[in-house]
A tleap script that builds the chain and sets N, CA, C and O, in Angstrom:
source leaprc.protein.ff14SB
mol = sequence {
  NMET PRO GLN LYS ALA ALA ARG PRO CYS ARG
  VAL HIE ALA CYS PRO HIE ILE THR THR HIE
  ASP SER GLY TYR CYS GLU GLN HIE ARG ALA
  LEU ALA TYR GLN ASP ASN ARG ALA SER SER
  ALA GLU ARG GLY TYR ASP ALA ALA TRP ARG
  LYS LEU ARG ALA ARG HIE LEU ALA GLU ASN
  PRO TYR CYS VAL MET CYS ALA GLY ILE GLY
  LYS VAL GLU ARG ALA THR ASP VAL ASP HIE
  ILE VAL PRO HIE LYS GLY ASP ASP ALA LEU
  ARG LEU ASP PRO GLU ASN LEU GLU SER LEU
  CYS SER TRP HIE HIE LYS SER LYS THR ALA
  ARG GLU ARG GLN CYS GLN GLN CHIE
}
set mol.1.N position { 100.108 84.986 139.942 }
set mol.1.CA position { 99.427 85.566 138.936 }
set mol.1.C position { 99.826 84.959 137.486 }
set mol.1.O position { 100.978 84.941 137.053 }
set mol.2.N position { 98.765 84.500 136.858 }
set mol.2.CA position { 99.195 83.861 135.436 }
set mol.2.C position { 100.006 84.977 134.583 }
set mol.2.O position { 99.958 86.204 134.675 }
set mol.3.N position { 100.686 84.233 133.812 }
set mol.3.CA position { 101.637 84.934 132.856 }
set mol.3.C position { 100.769 85.051 131.647 }
set mol.3.O position { 100.015 84.154 131.268 }
set mol.4.N position { 100.956 86.494 130.921 }
set mol.4.CA position { 100.119 86.436 129.570 }
set mol.4.C position { 100.498 85.286 128.574 }
set mol.4.O position { 101.527 84.639 128.768 }
set mol.5.N position { 99.737 85.047 127.590 }
set mol.5.CA position { 100.251 83.986 126.458 }
set mol.5.C position { 100.768 84.728 125.559 }
set mol.5.O position { 100.281 85.774 125.130 }
set mol.6.N position { 102.171 84.029 125.106 }
set mol.6.CA position { 102.955 84.655 124.071 }
set mol.6.C position { 102.273 84.764 122.802 }
set mol.6.O position { 101.375 83.949 122.590 }
set mol.7.N position { 102.539 85.625 121.924 }
set mol.7.CA position { 101.986 85.877 120.461 }
set mol.7.C position { 103.216 86.454 119.723 }
set mol.7.O position { 104.180 87.021 120.236 }
set mol.8.N position { 102.973 86.178 118.321 }
set mol.8.CA position { 103.895 87.205 117.664 }
set mol.8.C position { 103.870 88.541 117.559 }
set mol.8.O position { 102.816 89.150 117.737 }
set mol.9.N position { 104.803 89.050 117.314 }
set mol.9.CA position { 105.123 90.558 117.359 }
set mol.9.C position { 104.196 91.088 116.103 }
set mol.9.O position { 103.988 90.508 115.037 }
set mol.10.N position { 103.740 92.264 116.515 }
set mol.10.CA position { 102.790 92.824 115.547 }
set mol.10.C position { 103.622 93.346 114.098 }
set mol.10.O position { 103.083 93.711 113.053 }
set mol.11.N position { 104.890 93.270 114.348 }
set mol.11.CA position { 105.617 93.934 112.996 }
set mol.11.C position { 105.629 92.717 112.147 }
set mol.11.O position { 106.097 91.684 112.625 }
set mol.12.N position { 105.102 92.734 110.778 }
set mol.12.CA position { 105.167 92.016 109.807 }
set mol.12.C position { 106.480 91.251 109.566 }
set mol.12.O position { 107.494 91.893 109.292 }
set mol.13.N position { 106.513 89.793 109.662 }
set mol.13.CA position { 107.434 89.030 109.586 }
set mol.13.C position { 108.673 89.020 110.436 }
set mol.13.O position { 109.738 88.452 110.198 }
set mol.14.N position { 108.326 89.779 111.507 }
set mol.14.CA position { 109.313 89.563 112.783 }
set mol.14.C position { 109.189 88.382 113.302 }
set mol.14.O position { 108.073 87.922 113.544 }
set mol.15.N position { 110.222 87.766 113.531 }
set mol.15.CA position { 110.130 86.277 114.133 }
set mol.15.C position { 109.997 86.362 115.604 }
set mol.15.O position { 109.606 85.320 116.131 }
set mol.16.N position { 110.193 87.192 116.253 }
set mol.16.CA position { 110.153 87.095 117.533 }
set mol.16.C position { 108.720 87.033 118.455 }
set mol.16.O position { 107.850 87.752 117.963 }
set mol.17.N position { 108.358 86.416 119.523 }
set mol.17.CA position { 107.032 86.510 120.340 }
set mol.17.C position { 107.160 87.462 121.322 }
set mol.17.O position { 108.244 87.989 121.575 }
set mol.18.N position { 106.000 87.759 121.971 }
set mol.18.CA position { 106.112 88.668 123.117 }
set mol.18.C position { 104.977 88.483 124.011 }
set mol.18.O position { 103.928 87.922 123.692 }
set mol.19.N position { 105.243 88.983 125.139 }
set mol.19.CA position { 103.975 88.876 126.226 }
set mol.19.C position { 103.590 90.297 126.653 }
set mol.19.O position { 102.774 90.575 127.532 }
set mol.20.N position { 104.281 91.136 125.921 }
set mol.20.CA position { 103.898 92.753 126.495 }
set mol.20.C position { 102.697 93.067 125.845 }
set mol.20.O position { 102.455 92.710 124.692 }
set mol.21.N position { 101.729 93.900 126.736 }
set mol.21.CA position { 100.601 94.433 126.323 }
set mol.21.C position { 100.403 94.984 124.879 }
set mol.21.O position { 99.372 94.784 124.237 }
set mol.22.N position { 101.594 95.778 124.363 }
set mol.22.CA position { 101.497 96.415 123.308 }
set mol.22.C position { 101.459 95.664 121.963 }
set mol.22.O position { 101.098 96.056 120.853 }
set mol.23.N position { 102.008 94.284 122.442 }
set mol.23.CA position { 101.974 93.272 121.089 }
set mol.23.C position { 103.088 93.405 120.368 }
set mol.23.O position { 103.211 92.740 119.339 }
set mol.24.N position { 103.986 94.196 120.742 }
set mol.24.CA position { 105.421 94.258 120.011 }
set mol.24.C position { 106.545 93.596 120.974 }
set mol.24.O position { 106.492 93.686 122.201 }
set mol.25.N position { 107.548 92.933 120.282 }
set mol.25.CA position { 108.426 92.462 120.954 }
set mol.25.C position { 109.526 93.550 121.419 }
set mol.25.O position { 109.387 94.717 121.052 }
set mol.26.N position { 110.686 93.144 122.277 }
set mol.26.CA position { 111.602 93.957 122.747 }
set mol.26.C position { 112.162 94.733 121.764 }
set mol.26.O position { 112.244 95.947 121.949 }
set mol.27.N position { 112.620 94.159 120.595 }
set mol.27.CA position { 113.095 95.183 119.356 }
set mol.27.C position { 112.360 96.164 118.814 }
set mol.27.O position { 112.792 97.228 118.372 }
set mol.28.N position { 111.057 95.737 118.857 }
set mol.28.CA position { 110.281 96.727 118.227 }
set mol.28.C position { 109.199 97.565 119.081 }
set mol.28.O position { 108.184 98.145 118.695 }
set mol.29.N position { 109.731 97.441 120.319 }
set mol.29.CA position { 108.579 98.198 121.415 }
set mol.29.C position { 108.421 99.455 121.400 }
set mol.29.O position { 107.368 99.944 121.811 }
set mol.30.N position { 109.539 100.295 120.878 }
set mol.30.CA position { 109.433 101.561 120.561 }
set mol.30.C position { 108.056 101.954 119.536 }
set mol.30.O position { 107.230 102.854 119.685 }
set mol.31.N position { 108.142 101.147 118.698 }
set mol.31.CA position { 106.849 101.527 117.774 }
set mol.31.C position { 105.613 101.692 118.526 }
set mol.31.O position { 104.838 102.560 118.126 }
set mol.32.N position { 105.307 101.017 119.529 }
set mol.32.CA position { 104.072 101.147 120.213 }
set mol.32.C position { 103.877 102.503 120.749 }
set mol.32.O position { 102.747 102.844 121.097 }
set mol.33.N position { 104.765 103.218 120.837 }
set mol.33.CA position { 104.862 104.646 121.373 }
set mol.33.C position { 104.804 105.612 120.298 }
set mol.33.O position { 104.413 106.766 120.472 }
set mol.34.N position { 105.185 105.152 119.203 }
set mol.34.CA position { 104.957 106.029 118.002 }
set mol.34.C position { 103.692 106.143 117.433 }
set mol.34.O position { 103.470 107.040 116.619 }
set mol.35.N position { 102.630 105.151 117.840 }
set mol.35.CA position { 101.519 105.278 117.078 }
set mol.35.C position { 100.780 106.192 117.630 }
set mol.35.O position { 100.250 105.952 118.715 }
set mol.36.N position { 100.624 107.266 117.072 }
set mol.36.CA position { 99.822 108.643 117.549 }
set mol.36.C position { 98.279 108.589 117.184 }
set mol.36.O position { 97.467 109.371 117.679 }
set mol.37.N position { 97.952 107.614 116.288 }
set mol.37.CA position { 96.662 107.591 115.854 }
set mol.37.C position { 95.671 107.843 116.533 }
set mol.37.O position { 95.832 107.422 117.679 }
set mol.38.N position { 94.439 108.470 116.341 }
set mol.38.CA position { 93.263 108.797 117.116 }
set mol.38.C position { 92.707 107.456 117.584 }
set mol.38.O position { 93.008 106.381 117.065 }
set mol.39.N position { 91.895 107.607 118.578 }
set mol.39.CA position { 91.099 106.302 118.801 }
set mol.39.C position { 90.106 106.056 117.843 }
set mol.39.O position { 89.674 106.909 117.067 }
set mol.40.N position { 89.686 104.694 117.911 }
set mol.40.CA position { 88.466 104.159 116.749 }
set mol.40.C position { 87.241 105.370 117.072 }
set mol.40.O position { 86.729 106.008 116.152 }
set mol.41.N position { 86.893 105.557 118.420 }
set mol.41.CA position { 85.506 106.654 118.352 }
set mol.41.C position { 86.032 107.915 117.457 }
set mol.41.O position { 85.321 108.421 116.589 }
set mol.42.N position { 87.365 108.373 117.760 }
set mol.42.CA position { 87.701 109.739 117.297 }
set mol.42.C position { 87.900 109.552 115.810 }
set mol.42.O position { 88.090 110.568 115.141 }
set mol.43.N position { 87.883 108.603 115.330 }
set mol.43.CA position { 87.888 108.504 113.951 }
set mol.43.C position { 86.556 108.037 113.360 }
set mol.43.O position { 86.579 107.764 112.160 }
set mol.44.N position { 85.336 107.896 114.051 }
set mol.44.CA position { 84.238 107.928 113.397 }
set mol.44.C position { 83.614 106.305 113.853 }
set mol.44.O position { 82.471 105.964 113.547 }
set mol.45.N position { 84.391 105.573 114.479 }
set mol.45.CA position { 83.860 104.327 114.582 }
set mol.45.C position { 83.181 104.181 115.886 }
set mol.45.O position { 83.679 103.441 116.735 }
set mol.46.N position { 82.042 104.850 116.127 }
set mol.46.CA position { 81.337 105.066 117.591 }
set mol.46.C position { 80.192 103.861 117.612 }
set mol.46.O position { 80.295 102.816 116.971 }
set mol.47.N position { 79.135 104.199 118.433 }
set mol.47.CA position { 78.014 103.062 118.607 }
set mol.47.C position { 77.094 103.352 117.322 }
set mol.47.O position { 76.386 102.407 116.973 }
set mol.48.N position { 77.032 104.257 116.750 }
set mol.48.CA position { 76.025 104.307 115.428 }
set mol.48.C position { 76.931 103.409 114.403 }
set mol.48.O position { 76.326 102.475 113.878 }
set mol.49.N position { 78.406 103.589 114.029 }
set mol.49.CA position { 79.025 102.545 113.239 }
set mol.49.C position { 78.867 101.289 113.476 }
set mol.49.O position { 78.492 100.489 112.618 }
set mol.50.N position { 79.193 100.935 114.901 }
set mol.50.CA position { 79.365 99.513 115.313 }
set mol.50.C position { 77.686 98.880 115.035 }
set mol.50.O position { 77.677 97.804 114.435 }
set mol.51.N position { 76.712 99.281 115.302 }
set mol.51.CA position { 75.359 98.800 114.709 }
set mol.51.C position { 75.246 98.725 113.326 }
set mol.51.O position { 74.723 97.817 112.681 }
set mol.52.N position { 75.861 99.911 112.843 }
set mol.52.CA position { 75.596 99.582 111.214 }
set mol.52.C position { 76.611 98.345 110.727 }
set mol.52.O position { 76.362 97.546 109.824 }
set mol.53.N position { 77.565 98.379 111.379 }
set mol.53.CA position { 78.750 97.140 110.946 }
set mol.53.C position { 78.084 95.852 111.178 }
set mol.53.O position { 77.935 95.059 110.249 }
set mol.54.N position { 77.597 95.553 112.597 }
set mol.54.CA position { 76.950 94.455 112.903 }
set mol.54.C position { 75.697 93.903 111.831 }
set mol.54.O position { 75.604 92.745 111.424 }
set mol.55.N position { 74.851 94.938 111.519 }
set mol.55.CA position { 73.879 94.613 110.640 }
set mol.55.C position { 74.355 94.496 109.224 }
set mol.55.O position { 73.607 93.802 108.535 }
set mol.56.N position { 75.358 94.970 108.631 }
set mol.56.CA position { 75.833 94.567 107.392 }
set mol.56.C position { 76.671 93.455 107.298 }
set mol.56.O position { 76.847 92.872 106.228 }
set mol.57.N position { 77.282 93.071 108.505 }
set mol.57.CA position { 77.832 91.552 108.315 }
set mol.57.C position { 76.602 90.410 108.462 }
set mol.57.O position { 76.713 89.314 107.912 }
set mol.58.N position { 75.457 90.762 109.232 }
set mol.58.CA position { 74.608 89.957 109.563 }
set mol.58.C position { 73.936 89.535 108.006 }
set mol.58.O position { 73.465 88.440 107.697 }
set mol.59.N position { 74.049 90.720 107.175 }
set mol.59.CA position { 73.236 90.542 105.984 }
set mol.59.C position { 74.116 90.139 104.887 }
set mol.59.O position { 73.617 89.677 103.860 }
set mol.60.N position { 75.431 90.278 105.017 }
set mol.60.CA position { 76.545 90.213 104.099 }
set mol.60.C position { 77.646 89.420 104.395 }
set mol.60.O position { 78.774 89.879 104.217 }
set mol.61.N position { 77.453 88.110 104.893 }
set mol.61.CA position { 78.464 87.598 105.794 }
set mol.61.C position { 79.847 87.250 105.221 }
set mol.61.O position { 80.821 87.094 105.957 }
set mol.62.N position { 79.916 87.107 103.600 }
set mol.62.CA position { 80.840 86.742 103.018 }
set mol.62.C position { 81.895 87.931 102.335 }
set mol.62.O position { 81.578 89.117 102.238 }
set mol.63.N position { 83.012 87.448 101.953 }
set mol.63.CA position { 83.892 88.510 101.484 }
set mol.63.C position { 83.484 88.756 100.141 }
set mol.63.O position { 83.215 87.758 99.473 }
set mol.64.N position { 83.373 89.975 99.559 }
set mol.64.CA position { 83.018 90.270 98.219 }
set mol.64.C position { 84.173 90.295 97.347 }
set mol.64.O position { 83.906 90.148 96.154 }
set mol.65.N position { 85.256 90.429 97.615 }
set mol.65.CA position { 86.315 90.127 96.829 }
set mol.65.C position { 86.961 88.832 96.541 }
set mol.65.O position { 87.662 88.619 95.552 }
set mol.66.N position { 86.593 87.711 97.763 }
set mol.66.CA position { 86.866 86.275 97.565 }
set mol.66.C position { 85.797 85.777 96.594 }
set mol.66.O position { 86.126 85.073 95.639 }
set mol.67.N position { 84.523 86.125 96.813 }
set mol.67.CA position { 83.507 85.905 95.742 }
set mol.67.C position { 83.878 86.039 94.396 }
set mol.67.O position { 83.636 85.157 93.572 }
set mol.68.N position { 84.561 87.288 94.070 }
set mol.68.CA position { 85.006 87.441 92.946 }
set mol.68.C position { 86.035 86.470 92.280 }
set mol.68.O position { 86.151 86.396 91.057 }
set mol.69.N position { 86.655 85.851 93.018 }
set mol.69.CA position { 87.512 84.712 92.558 }
set mol.69.C position { 87.103 83.770 92.714 }
set mol.69.O position { 87.939 82.867 92.752 }
set mol.70.N position { 85.703 83.384 92.889 }
set mol.70.CA position { 85.276 81.980 93.137 }
set mol.70.C position { 85.625 81.318 94.409 }
set mol.70.O position { 85.562 80.090 94.467 }
set mol.71.N position { 85.995 82.029 95.458 }
set mol.71.CA position { 86.137 81.507 96.776 }
set mol.71.C position { 85.097 81.907 97.572 }
set mol.71.O position { 84.409 82.877 97.251 }
set mol.72.N position { 84.838 81.095 98.867 }
set mol.72.CA position { 83.922 81.501 99.690 }
set mol.72.C position { 84.550 81.423 101.163 }
set mol.72.O position { 84.817 80.372 101.745 }
set mol.73.N position { 84.770 82.922 101.741 }
set mol.73.CA position { 85.294 83.239 102.889 }
set mol.73.C position { 84.486 84.260 103.716 }
set mol.73.O position { 83.887 85.286 103.395 }
set mol.74.N position { 84.650 83.709 104.740 }
set mol.74.CA position { 83.635 84.631 105.933 }
set mol.74.C position { 84.271 85.824 106.075 }
set mol.74.O position { 85.478 85.912 106.301 }
set mol.75.N position { 83.340 86.987 105.926 }
set mol.75.CA position { 83.853 88.562 106.388 }
set mol.75.C position { 84.161 88.501 107.715 }
set mol.75.O position { 83.614 87.794 108.562 }
set mol.76.N position { 85.183 89.376 107.880 }
set mol.76.CA position { 85.366 89.890 109.177 }
set mol.76.C position { 85.479 91.319 109.354 }
set mol.76.O position { 85.604 91.756 110.498 }
set mol.77.N position { 85.448 92.159 108.288 }
set mol.77.CA position { 85.725 93.367 108.241 }
set mol.77.C position { 84.596 94.016 107.417 }
set mol.77.O position { 84.164 93.367 106.465 }
set mol.78.N position { 83.983 95.438 107.729 }
set mol.78.CA position { 83.395 96.107 106.785 }
set mol.78.C position { 84.018 97.115 106.537 }
set mol.78.O position { 84.451 97.778 107.479 }
set mol.79.N position { 84.243 97.522 105.203 }
set mol.79.CA position { 84.910 98.483 104.763 }
set mol.79.C position { 84.168 99.307 104.050 }
set mol.79.O position { 83.175 98.887 103.456 }
set mol.80.N position { 84.643 100.943 103.997 }
set mol.80.CA position { 83.866 101.769 103.341 }
set mol.80.C position { 84.331 101.602 101.911 }
set mol.80.O position { 85.559 101.604 101.822 }
set mol.81.N position { 83.700 101.462 100.803 }
set mol.81.CA position { 84.162 101.420 99.354 }
set mol.81.C position { 84.773 102.849 99.129 }
set mol.81.O position { 85.849 102.858 98.530 }
set mol.82.N position { 84.269 104.021 99.503 }
set mol.82.CA position { 84.866 105.157 99.309 }
set mol.82.C position { 85.078 105.800 100.663 }
set mol.82.O position { 84.159 106.169 101.394 }
set mol.83.N position { 86.357 105.902 100.930 }
set mol.83.CA position { 86.769 106.365 102.325 }
set mol.83.C position { 86.064 107.447 102.972 }
set mol.83.O position { 86.051 108.418 102.216 }
set mol.84.N position { 85.569 107.638 103.886 }
set mol.84.CA position { 84.794 108.653 104.467 }
set mol.84.C position { 85.434 109.912 105.023 }
set mol.84.O position { 84.770 110.934 105.197 }
set mol.85.N position { 86.778 109.828 105.311 }
set mol.85.CA position { 87.434 110.911 105.514 }
set mol.85.C position { 86.626 111.964 106.470 }
set mol.85.O position { 86.810 113.177 106.368 }
set mol.86.N position { 85.650 111.347 107.474 }
set mol.86.CA position { 85.030 112.271 108.508 }
set mol.86.C position { 83.567 112.532 108.113 }
set mol.86.O position { 82.670 112.847 108.894 }
set mol.87.N position { 83.439 112.324 106.551 }
set mol.87.CA position { 81.942 112.938 106.211 }
set mol.87.C position { 80.924 111.537 106.779 }
set mol.87.O position { 80.992 110.330 106.545 }
set mol.88.N position { 80.125 112.255 107.497 }
set mol.88.CA position { 79.258 111.348 107.963 }
set mol.88.C position { 77.939 110.573 107.041 }
set mol.88.O position { 77.257 109.585 107.313 }
set mol.89.N position { 77.934 111.444 105.923 }
set mol.89.CA position { 76.922 110.715 105.044 }
set mol.89.C position { 77.756 109.815 104.292 }
set mol.89.O position { 77.131 108.841 103.875 }
set mol.90.N position { 79.042 109.845 103.977 }
set mol.90.CA position { 79.457 108.350 103.662 }
set mol.90.C position { 80.094 107.289 104.515 }
set mol.90.O position { 80.518 106.184 104.176 }
set mol.91.N position { 80.066 107.909 105.788 }
set mol.91.CA position { 80.559 106.754 107.005 }
set mol.91.C position { 79.476 106.134 107.503 }
set mol.91.O position { 79.689 105.087 108.115 }
set mol.92.N position { 78.080 106.609 107.371 }
set mol.92.CA position { 77.057 105.700 107.753 }
set mol.92.C position { 75.992 105.321 106.495 }
set mol.92.O position { 74.850 104.900 106.679 }
set mol.93.N position { 76.608 105.560 105.192 }
set mol.93.CA position { 75.660 105.233 104.233 }
set mol.93.C position { 75.858 103.605 103.947 }
set mol.93.O position { 76.900 103.147 103.479 }
set mol.94.N position { 74.834 102.895 104.258 }
set mol.94.CA position { 74.898 101.321 103.990 }
set mol.94.C position { 75.517 101.163 102.460 }
set mol.94.O position { 76.472 100.408 102.280 }
set mol.95.N position { 74.995 101.826 101.491 }
set mol.95.CA position { 75.439 101.695 99.960 }
set mol.95.C position { 76.928 101.951 99.991 }
set mol.95.O position { 77.436 101.654 98.909 }
set mol.96.N position { 77.696 102.356 100.784 }
set mol.96.CA position { 79.043 102.696 100.795 }
set mol.96.C position { 79.803 101.511 101.421 }
set mol.96.O position { 81.026 101.648 101.462 }
set mol.97.N position { 79.306 100.417 101.896 }
set mol.97.CA position { 79.748 99.502 102.617 }
set mol.97.C position { 80.043 98.188 101.801 }
set mol.97.O position { 79.374 97.903 100.809 }
set mol.98.N position { 81.120 97.363 102.282 }
set mol.98.CA position { 81.211 96.112 101.616 }
set mol.98.C position { 81.984 95.035 102.708 }
set mol.98.O position { 82.873 95.392 103.481 }
set mol.99.N position { 81.511 93.808 102.613 }
set mol.99.CA position { 82.024 92.948 103.500 }
set mol.99.C position { 83.248 92.269 102.942 }
set mol.99.O position { 83.193 91.638 101.887 }
set mol.100.N position { 84.575 92.422 103.788 }
set mol.100.CA position { 85.792 91.776 103.497 }
set mol.100.C position { 86.549 90.845 104.264 }
set mol.100.O position { 86.528 91.117 105.465 }
set mol.101.N position { 87.114 89.984 104.006 }
set mol.101.CA position { 87.715 89.046 104.841 }
set mol.101.C position { 89.225 90.076 105.378 }
set mol.101.O position { 89.628 91.074 104.782 }
set mol.102.N position { 89.727 89.580 106.414 }
set mol.102.CA position { 90.774 90.228 106.966 }
set mol.102.C position { 91.899 90.514 105.815 }
set mol.102.O position { 92.317 91.649 105.585 }
set mol.103.N position { 92.287 89.476 105.197 }
set mol.103.CA position { 93.313 89.587 104.221 }
set mol.103.C position { 93.075 90.573 103.241 }
set mol.103.O position { 93.971 91.404 103.090 }
set mol.104.N position { 91.893 90.677 102.423 }
set mol.104.CA position { 91.437 91.628 101.366 }
set mol.104.C position { 91.363 93.157 102.116 }
set mol.104.O position { 91.726 94.168 101.514 }
set mol.105.N position { 90.834 93.188 103.539 }
set mol.105.CA position { 90.775 94.694 103.891 }
set mol.105.C position { 92.017 94.958 104.192 }
set mol.105.O position { 92.337 96.071 103.775 }
set mol.106.N position { 92.913 94.368 104.778 }
set mol.106.CA position { 94.228 94.682 105.026 }
set mol.106.C position { 94.925 95.355 103.799 }
set mol.106.O position { 95.441 96.472 103.786 }
set mol.107.N position { 94.832 94.370 102.667 }
set mol.107.CA position { 95.454 94.931 101.264 }
set mol.107.C position { 95.039 96.045 100.653 }
set mol.107.O position { 95.799 96.782 100.025 }
set mol.108.N position { 93.627 96.269 100.817 }
set mol.108.CA position { 93.063 97.240 100.333 }
set mol.108.C position { 93.317 98.466 100.704 }
set mol.108.O position { 93.390 99.444 99.961 }
set mol.109.N position { 93.519 98.422 102.397 }
set mol.109.CA position { 93.927 99.709 103.388 }
set mol.109.C position { 95.386 99.918 102.735 }
set mol.109.O position { 95.686 101.039 102.325 }
set mol.110.N position { 96.132 99.039 102.654 }
set mol.110.CA position { 97.691 99.301 102.331 }
set mol.110.C position { 97.720 99.953 101.096 }
set mol.110.O position { 98.492 100.883 100.863 }
set mol.111.N position { 96.831 99.462 100.214 }
set mol.111.CA position { 96.750 100.132 98.650 }
set mol.111.C position { 96.543 101.651 98.887 }
set mol.111.O position { 97.369 102.523 98.616 }
set mol.112.N position { 95.356 101.829 99.416 }
set mol.112.CA position { 94.781 103.166 99.603 }
set mol.112.C position { 95.846 104.042 100.365 }
set mol.112.O position { 95.974 105.199 99.965 }
set mol.113.N position { 96.420 103.729 101.141 }
set mol.113.CA position { 97.678 104.612 101.982 }
set mol.113.C position { 98.777 104.696 101.156 }
set mol.113.O position { 99.364 105.772 101.041 }
set mol.114.N position { 99.174 103.612 100.506 }
set mol.114.CA position { 100.246 103.908 99.432 }
set mol.114.C position { 99.824 105.069 98.515 }
set mol.114.O position { 100.514 106.088 98.522 }
set mol.115.N position { 98.781 104.989 97.758 }
set mol.115.CA position { 98.292 106.062 97.018 }
set mol.115.C position { 98.101 107.341 97.620 }
set mol.115.O position { 98.180 108.399 96.996 }
set mol.116.N position { 97.863 107.243 98.774 }
set mol.116.CA position { 97.914 108.927 99.505 }
set mol.116.C position { 99.077 109.444 99.841 }
set mol.116.O position { 99.103 110.633 100.159 }
set mol.117.N position { 100.407 108.588 99.845 }
set mol.117.CA position { 101.516 109.012 100.062 }
set mol.117.C position { 101.974 109.704 98.865 }
set mol.117.O position { 102.701 110.677 99.063 }
set mol.118.N position { 101.662 109.360 97.525 }
set mol.118.CA position { 101.961 109.676 96.214 }
set mol.118.C position { 101.232 111.056 95.704 }
set mol.118.O position { 101.410 111.459 94.554 }
savepdb mol mol.pdb
quit
């Protein structure tokens, strides 16, 4: 049986690589079991969302934040401008969506989580 390809540990700045299904190295493997987050479908990212997301990316293929600084970058994520927090009116509102590259989406999400903690 072929061995899985090695990849970097999922922990930011961890120098180790892993072939484990969780994506964590031996040192951080316990983190895989601490992730009690609900599934994507349970968080509202169901078939209706996937269809809306695909349509939005087809119509808006570039990152709006990169465009704001004069850079052209392909969007990989569709973000809710106002977090929906389970509200279907916001979750499936095409006017509440923006296309972002992975870097901008991760940084925006991190800022939002930091604000929620304070």
